[in-house]
N, C-alpha and C positions, 0 to 999 in steps of 0.2 A: 813447595816440600813446609810438611809440617809433621812434625814430632806427637803432639798430642790430636793427631786425627783419630777422630773415632771409624775404625773397619769390623766389618763380619766379614767371616769365613762362614762361606756353604759349602755345607757337605758333600763333597764324591766321591764314589769308590775309585780307589787305588791300587787296589787291585787289579790285575792282566791275564784273564784264564783264555785260551782260545779263539772260542768267541769273540771276546773283548778285543782280543790283538790283530783277530780278520780283520774285526772291522774299522781299525785304526789303521791299519796294511791297506787295507780298498783305498780306504780316503789319503793316504801318505802317497800312494800311486797313483790316486789323480792328480791330488797336484804338483807332484812331480812332474808327471805328464803336461801340465798346464805351462807349469814356469822351469823352461828347460838351465833357469843361468845354475852357476857354480853354488853360490849360498843357499838356496833352496836344495838344489841338490846332494849338497853335504849331510841335509838330516838323515841319508839312509843311516849316520852314524846313529841314528837316537833308535831306528831297529834291534841296535845290541841291549837295551833297554827293555825294550817291549814286548819282545820275542820271549814266554815263558819258557821256551829250552833254551835261553841264551842266558838271559837274566842277569847284564852285567849292569853293574854299578850306575843309578843315577846318574851320579854326580862326576862322575869318570866320563861317562858316555856327553854329558855335555859340555865338561869341560874340553872334552878333546873337539865337539863340535866347535863352540866357541872358538878353539886356537887355529883351527885348517880353515874356518872361515876369515880369519884376521889374519891370517901368514897371507893366504892369496890375496889378499885387499893390502898388503905388503905392508903390513905390521910386524913390527922384529922386535917389540919392545921386551917379551918375555925370553926372549936369547941373549939380552946384553943383563949384564952385571945392571946391582940393584944398589939406591941409595934407600937409609932405616932412618926413620925418626921415631922418638920412642917419647911419648906425652904425658908428662908428670901434673902439669900446670899451664893453660892455655898464656901466650902473649903477644904483646901486638908484631912480635918479628914472626911467630909461628905461619903463617897462612903464606908469607913472603917465602918464605924458606921451602915448604914444599912445595909453590909451583914455581920457584924457580930450579929445584930437581927436576921437578917434572918435567921442562921444559929439553932435559938432556938424556934423562933414562925413566925409569919405574919408581918409587918412591910407595915403602911401605908405612902407613902412619899405623906407627900401635897406641891405643889413645889407653893410657895407666888412667884417667882422671875419675876420682866420682862421678861425674857429671860432667856433659859438655855438647855442643853441639857439633863438634868434629865430622860427624859422621855425616854430616847437610853439606859442613863447607868442606868437606873432600869429594863428597858429588859434583858441587862447582866451579871445580878449576877444570880449567878449558887449554890443556898443552897438548903438546908433542904424544906423550906418553900417559900411560896409565898412575893413578893413584889407589893404591891398595889397601883398602882400610881392616882395622882388627881391632875389637875394642876388648877388653880386659881376658886377655887369653891367660889361660890353666899356664899351671908351670910346664908341664907337658906337652903343651899346645904349642907355646915360645921356642921351647928347643924343640919340635918336630920344624917347625916355618924358620928359623935361623940355618939347620941342617937343608934346609930344602935352597933355599936362596944363597948360601955359602958356596952351593953346587957351581950356580951364575957366578958369584965372585960380590961380596959388596963395596962399592967404590968409599961412601959416604954414610959414617953413623952419629947421627946429634942425637943428644939428649934435651929436653927442653924441663927444664923445675921452678 
């Protein structure tokens, strides 16, 4: 992983009309026929985004798809209370704290540093539960995030300064 890697985005149309949807659906139906396993069949959820007559939120469809597949595979971390770590400055005790927390429950890392490699470090943690990384949230986004996770419960809240 390299934060300084140079990448180029190649333009591709993102609008789906009926003709484009029909081609996509034909391809999906063939793929589903060839691969009957649950994880592949769950891609039917994505029809609700691609179908121009339904057109649900891209974000909601993909999150629902991910949660369904992960639940089928036995992951229950998104049903349990979380730990929250707010980071204003990195120190040697930070990475072990994130890793130790993720061994028991999902950990939300809220990065308030001006510049850090936390985004990369969080991706390198290999524990039973997920590390969910958030960088420079606005006040409204932060409030929304806390409301969302407060419903599940917040077991531990740490601040690193």
